[in-house]
N, C-alpha and C positions, 0 to 999 in steps of 0.2 A: 552838542548832537550824537557824538561817538556815545558818551555814558547814556543817554535817553536809548537807543538803539540799543545799545548793551542790557539795560534791566528790560525794554522789551519782549528782545527775543528768548530770554531768562524765562523771564514770565512763559512765554508763548510755550517754551520747548517742556518746563516744567509742569504748567499745563497739562499738554500733550501727555508727558512720559503718566500724571497721576491720572487721568481718564483713561489711558490706554490700558496700562497695568491694574486702575481699580476696580474692576472689574462693575462696573455699575449694576448688571444685571442682579448681583445680591440685594442690592436695595428694596426694589420690587417683592422680594420673596419673604424679605423680614417684614418688611410693612404689611403685605398679606398676611402671616403669622401674626401679628403683634396690634395690628390697627393701626391709624393715622397717629398713636401715641410713640411712636416709633420713633419719627423723628424727632421730638422731644429731645429723649435719650441719646439717640445718635449724635445732634448738635452740641449735648453734654461731653460723650464721649470725646468728641472732636476737638473741643476747648482742651479738655484737659488730658487727652492722649496724642492725638493727631497734630494740633498744632505745636505743643512743645518738641516731637518729634522731628517735624518738617524745618521748624528754625534750628535743631541741632545738628542737621544734615546739611541744611542750608550755610550756617556759621561756621562749622570745621571745615568745608569745603573752601568755604572763601578764605580762612582765618588760614589753613597750613599750607593749599594750593600745592597739595600733592596728590594723586591716586589714593585709592581706598585704602590699600594693601600697605602703601609708606607712610600714611595718614596715621594708620593707629601702630605700627612700627615706630615712628616718632613717641606715641608716649611710654610701650615699654616694646621690647624687643618681639617677646612672644606675642602679642596684639596684635602682630600683623596675621594669624589667625582668622580674626575676626573678619578683617578684610578678605582674608582668599573665601572664609564661609559665604559671606555676601557674592563674592564674583560666582563660584559653584552655584550658589541658589539664585543667580541671577540665568545662568546659564540653562539650567534643568527648565526652569519659567519657560527660557526662552522656546527653548524646544518644544515644551507643550503651546505655546501660545501660536508656534510656528505651524504646529499641526492642524488647530483649530482655523487660524487661517487658510491654511489648505482647503477644508474643504467648504469654507465660502466661497476661496477662489474656483471650485468646483460648480459648486451651485449658481455663481455669477454666468457663469457658461451656459447653464443648461436654463435657467429660468427666464431665456427667449423663448423656451415652448412650455415653460410653466412643467417640465416631465415630471417632475415628482407629484402631481395635483391628485392622482388617482388615488395613492395610496400614500403618502408623508412618511409614515414611520418605517413602512417597509422598504421604500426607496432608499432612507438615509440610512439603516443597516443591512440591507441585500445588497444593494446597489453603488453607494459609495464608500462606507465602512467594508462592505464584504464581511461581517463581524462572524465569530466561531460560537458555536456553541460553548461557552466555559473559556477555560484555558486550554485551548488547544489550537494545534497549527502555526505555533510561532515559526516556521520558516516558510508560512505563506505571505503573502499579503495584498493589498487595495491599489490594483493598478491608478486607477484615477485618481486616491490621493496620493500615491506615490510621483505624479506626474505633478501634480497640483502643490506638492511640500515643494518642489525643485520651483514652482514659478514664485511659490511667498519667500523665499531666502533669496530667491533672487530681486525681489520688491527689496528685502530688509536691506539686501547691498547696494544698492542703489541708496538708500537712505544713508547707509553709515560709509560710505569708501571713503569721503572728506572729512570726518571726522564730527567736529560739532559745526562748523565752519558750513558744512552740507546739511547737517540734519538741521537747522536751525531755521535754513530757509525752506526746506523739504516741510517741516512742522508749520510754517508759516502757511501755507498753502493748502497744505491737508487738514489741520484744524480749522480753516476757514471754510473748507468744502463742508467739514464735518458740523460746523455750527448751524448754515445753511440748511441740510439735508436735516439736522436735527429740529431746527424751527419749523420746516413745510412738513416732516410726520405730527410733529406736536400739533400743528393747528390742524392737519388732514383729519389726526386722530379724534379732536373734539367732535369733527362732522360727524361720526360714524353712529350706527343707531346704539341706543341707549350708553353711548358712552359717558355722559354724565353724570347718568346715575349712577355707572360703575365705580365713576371716580371718586364720586362723594362717598359709597359705600366701603372706599378702598380708603380713604382719609379719615371717616368717621372713628375719633379715638373712643379706645376702653381705657380709661383711667383708673383701672383696676389693676390691669397689667404693672403700673408701675411698682409694685410689692411683689412681681415677681423676681427672681434670680436670673430667668432665662432670658426676658427682655435687656437685663444690662451687658449679659456675657456676649449675646447676638450685637449689641450696641458698639460695645469695647472692640469687638472682634472685628466688626464693619470699619470700624474707624483704622484698624492694625492694616488690614488689608484694601484700604480705598483710597491710600494715598502715592503709591508707588516708593513707600519708606522700605529699609533694610536690605538693599539690591545695589546702594553705592550710585544710583544715579541721579539721585538730588545733590550731592556731593560735586558730582563731577562736573554736573551741570552750573555748580554755585561757583566753580573755579573761573569760568568764563565770564562770569557776572558783574557788573558793578557792585562795590563794596559796599555794604548797610543795607537798609532796608528791608532786614532780614523780618520782622514783624509782618509789616505792611505785603510782603511778598508771599509770607503763607500763609496768613489770610484771602489774598489773592486766590493762591490753588486752591482752598478748602472751598471758598466759594461756588467757584466755577466747579468744583466738582460735585458739590452737591444740589448745584443747581442742574448738573447733566443729568446726575441720578433719577431727580425726580420730574426731569421731564421726560427720561426713560421710562418710568414708570407708569407717566399717563399714559403714553405710548402704546405700552405693554398691556396697559389693563385694556384701552380701547381695540388696541388691535384682537387680544382673545376674547374679549365682548363677542365681536363676529361669529364665532364659534357656538355664542347661546351657551345652552347651559351644560354644553359637551364637554369642556375644559373650563380647569379651574387653577390660579398658579398653584399647583401642590410639585411642579419641578423639584426633582433633586440635583438635576444636574446641568449644566448648558445644553448637552447635547437634548434632554428632554423640552429645552424649553425651544431650543433650535429647532425639532421636530412640530412643536405646536404652532410657532410663529409662521413657518411654511403650508402649513397647512391652513393658516390665515391668509396669508397671501393672493390666493387665487379667486377671494373674494372683495379685493380690493378696486377700485374704481380705472379703467386702463390697469390691468391687471399685469401684462408684462411691463409696462414700463414703470409702474410702481415697486413691481418685484425687484427689478433691476436698481433702483436709486435706493432701494431700502438694505440690501443687500451689499450696497456699495458703504454705505451708513454703517454696518455691520461690520463689513472689512477693513474701516477705516480704525475702527476701535480695535483691533487686531492687529493693526498694521503699526500705529502707537506705539500698544504694549509691546510686540515682538521688537520691534527697529530698538525704543529706549532698552531694553535689557539686551540685545546687541551691544547697542552702545556702551553699555556699562560694564562688559567682556572688553569689546577694543579698546576702551581706555584705559585698561590696566595693562593690557599689552602693548600698546602704546609708549605710553609714560613710564612703565616699570622697565620692560626690554627693550626700547627702543625701535621697536618693529616701527614699518610704516603702515600708513593709515589703509592705504587698501590690502597690503598684505593682513593686517589684524582684521581685516574687515571679510577676508578669504577665509582667513583659517577659523574665524568665528562663526559663518555662514556655513563654511563645508562641514566643520565637526558640527555642527548645529543639525546638518539633513543626516548625517551620520548615525547622530544619537535617536534624532525625529524617528527614525524607522523604527524602534522600539511601540509609538503609540498606531503605525499604521501597518504593521503585520496583524493578524486576523485576530486577537485577544487585545490587539491593544488599548482599544475603547475602555476596557476595563482598566489595563493596567495604569490609562492617563487619568482614571477616574481616580484609582488608591492614592497614586503620587501626588496629583493636586490636593488633595483630601490632607495626605500626610506631611507635604510643604509647609502647612501652617504652621507646624510647630518649629522648622527650621527660619521661618521667619517670626515668631516670637523668640527662638532662643538669640537668634542676629541682633533683637534690637536689644534684648535682655544686655547680652554682654556688650553692645555700643554704648547703651547708657551709662554702666558699670563704669566702661573705660573710661569716658569724656566725664562723668559725673564726679569721680571719685578718684580717676588718679590722672587726670588731665588739670591743665589749671582752668576749670572753669570759667574763677573769676574772670579770665579774660574773654570768655566768649559772651558772659555776661556784660561785659562793656561793650563789647562787639555788635551785639542786639541792639543795646543802648542806644549807639553813638548815632543812628543815622532815624529814631524813632520817636516819636512826639509822646508816645507812651512809653516810661522807663519801666519794662518789666524784667530787665536781666536778671534781679534777684529774686523776684519768684518764680522764671523759668528755673534758674537754678536750683530750686527747692523741689520743687514739681520733678527736674530730672533726676534729682537724686533719691527722691523719695516715694514720691505718687508713682512715676511712671515704674521704677520697679514692681512694686508691689501688685499693680493692675496686672503686669504682664507674667509674674507667676501666678497670680491667681487663673489667667486666664490658660497658662500650661496645664494646672492643676484640675481645673475643672475639665478641659478639652480631655486629659490623659484619665480621667476619671471615667467620661462617657466613654471613651474608646476600649476599657477595660473592660467593661460591664456588655458590651457588645459586640459582634464581630459587625466591621463597617460594611452594609450594604450587602451582609451574608454571606462576603467572599470568603475561599479557603482560607484558612489559618497558615497554610505555607505561603500563599500568595502575599497576606498581608504583611506578613513578616519578611517576606523577599522584595517587595515595591513597597513596602510602608514603610517600616521597620529599617530598613534598607535605605530610602530617600533620606530620612532622617540620621542613622547613623554612621554612613561611610562618608558624605561631604565632611560630617562633623571631627572623622577619623581623618580626612586627607587635610581639611584646612589646618589642624595642629600636627602633622605630618610636614605638609610642606615647607614651612619657612626656616625648621630647622635642620632637616634630613637634605634638602635640596635646593632651594631654590636660594638663598641667603649663605650659601657657602662659597667661601673666597677661594 
């Protein structure tokens, strides 16, 4: 029974982390742009890229039983930089998710009066974010989001203050609520006007898209960002789980993530369909999508009640993501520096609040958009370094044995080949194509100095810090 509980809680926590960080909002965007054929290419990308990387992180977590920094330092001392890069990436994304969670906290309270319904766009930008025209007003901030950010990080603190033992129980409750709400809105959305016609149009495949490079790039990009990998979370969770069952656990997580993305797509298409021809899935960021959703909420049956529940549904996604990222950072503080769990939680949430203020100031929305765009490079770089370290410098035969040990399908040898050759080539290709795209055009036509400071800086500064920390400070005896 203890082993069953161990594996059960591991799966719940891993699924919660993958759903929360995985950004299920991207799936409907790509599906709308590439038709229903995106499901096929995305599934292929998950099998070739997502599942092997999940298996890698689960395996090294079980096998090494070390925090992410010491794990890579045990391969080669300077590889600890890979672990530090993952920790820094986790912290940056945690701050972004915490501020997005704060938006939902604000809307949760104002949803009782549907205060945004007269003009959702103006309410979001002027009343909530109090956004500036361009990059100005760096010394001013939105008071509603400032207060909501404190509330958001108090929620995160409640989740991580007792470490894994606390987070696994809270995830069991919150993931259960999430599934109930997702089913509620899934079936409710199917009753909305023109829902089935919209879903049919959404799913109708265009097989000619299979010949386009953009479809495959989108599919593999989605596979990279959809599973919560590259942040040290999955290896940290795997330390606490029953040994083995790597293949089965990886596929379970992938299946839950895929089903959640599809269900959310159906909900989104149906809800936006309430707006008729006024809206389409052309959002370029979550803020635009959020405005569209809030515009549709007053059209629900019992709009106040369902708006409260729908915002709770969205809040859970960001709670899962923010808490998972915060736990990853706190885990290193506890197991590398022997900090008490509650002290690590205070440090992570406290510094998260201070750092999150960068996205609360008047131009914070623009800064967040840039950072979120460029952190994609950080994820790709961290994953590339990870597969090189484990595939070529670690004893990957032992990992293959660990994968095969409790699996009915012995795929350890195939996994090792994919990790050493296929995955690095895919990741390099994604980096090259993304860099080429960003060099051709200015992202969202932001000023060059802003892209350099908040974009290139998001990539360069964490890498520099990660490679200086081990040799210069923290490993010095």
